[in-house]
N, C-alpha and C positions, 0 to 999 in steps of 0.2 A: 443062849450064847450067840446064836446066829443073829437074833434080833438086835442085840447090843452092838455086834460088829457092823451090821447094816446101819444102825443109827449113828455110829461113830463115823462111818464112811460118808453118809449123807451130810452129817453135821460138818465134816471136814470140807466137803465140796462146797457147801453153802458158804461157809466162812471164807474159804479161799477165793471163791468167786466174788464175794462182796468186796474184799480188800483189793482185788485186782481191777475192779471196775471204777475205783476211785480215780477221778481226774483232777489234775491241777489246772485251774483256769487262770491264765495270766492276762492282766489288763495292760495292753500295749499303748493305750491312749495317753498322750501327754496331757498334763494338767493344762487347763485353759488359762492362758496368760491374759494380762490386761490388754496387750496388743491384739491378741486373738478376739477378745470381746469387742474392742473398738472396731476392728475390721468387720466383724459379724454385725455390729450395730449399723454400720454403713451399708452393708450388703442387704439388709432388711428393706432398704428403699429401692432396690433394683426393680426397674419397671415403673417406678413412680414418675408421673409427668412433671415437667419443668414448670416452676412458678417463681418468678423473680421475688426474692425476699422470703420464700416459703421455707418452712421447717417441719412440715407434717406429711403424712402419707397422701394427702390430697394434692400436694404440690410442694416441690422443694428445688432450691438452686444449688450450685456446686459448693459454695461455702456453707450452705445450710446442712448438707450431708456431713461435712467434716465437723462442723460446729456441734451438731446433735450427737454424732458418733462419739466424739471425745467427751462431750457434756454428760452423756449417760454414764460415763465412768468418772465423773466429778473432776474432769480436767477442763478448765475454762479457757477457751480461745476467743479471740476477737471474732465478730460475726462476719466481717468482710475479708475477702481473700487477700487484698493488698496489705491489710493490717495483720492477717495471719502470717504473711511472709516475713514479717519483722520478728516473729517469735521463733524460738528454738535455735538450733545450731545448723549452719549451712554445711552440707556434706556433698562429697563427690558422687556422681551417679553410680560408680562402681561399688560404693559403700551403702547404697540404698537397701533398706530392708522393709519387710512387712510393717505397716503402721507409720512409715515416714510420709511426708507430704511433698507433692510435686506442684510447682507453680508455673503458670503460663501467661503469656501475653498474646491474646487471640485477636486483638484489634490493631490494625495498622494505624488507626487514628490516634490511639492512646499509647503513651510510653510506659504506663504503669501495669503492674500485674493485675489481671482481671479474671483469672480462673485458677482453681485448685483441684487436685485429685489426691486420693489416699491410696498408697501402695498396698495392693492385695498380695502380690508375690513378686519375687525376683529370683528367677531360676534360669540358669545357663545364659545369663546376660539379657534375658527377656523380662522386662518390667511391665506388669499389668497393674492398672489402677482403677478405682471406682470413682465416678464423678457424675455430675448432671449436665447434660447438654440441652440447649433450648429446642433442638429438633427431635431428640430421641429420649429425653428424660434421663433417669439414672441408669447408667450402663457401666460395663467394665471394658476398658480399652487397653491397647498396647502402646507403650511409649515409642516403639519402633515405627508406628504408623506415621507416614510422611507429615501429615498435618500437625500432630502432637510433637513430633521431633523438631519441627521448624519453630513451633510456638514456645517450646520449653525455655524457661529462664533459670530455675534453680530448684534444688531439693533441700529440705530441712528435716532434722530429727527433733521431735518434740519430747519423746520419752527417752 
């Protein structure tokens, strides 16, 4: 009888310990959206050197970064920044979100748009964007930087 009682107690302890160790694992990650994938596509080029007309890891220009990032998601944009600026819908800076485009005029000699960046984030009024510069290659910059703030022309929403 004692053996049966001991077996019942041991069995009860084992069973209760098994059920109490069960954990519920929650996945708090948001599903990756098309915008997330486009931004990730662009950020893959971070550190790539600048090459006028380039679209590969061996060299890329500003419109090339945007062109390839969207193209990898089957969204076809013009190859040149001034033509990209004609696509999408113009939006106020306060409405800019991840995946939107920022256009710039960086030359005093030209009146047309000649630079584009892809918004990476807009948090607490701070807008960061990925783009390619001739001096540093593909980098992430802040729109609040004096140079970019002065050169800014407009923002557009493609998606």
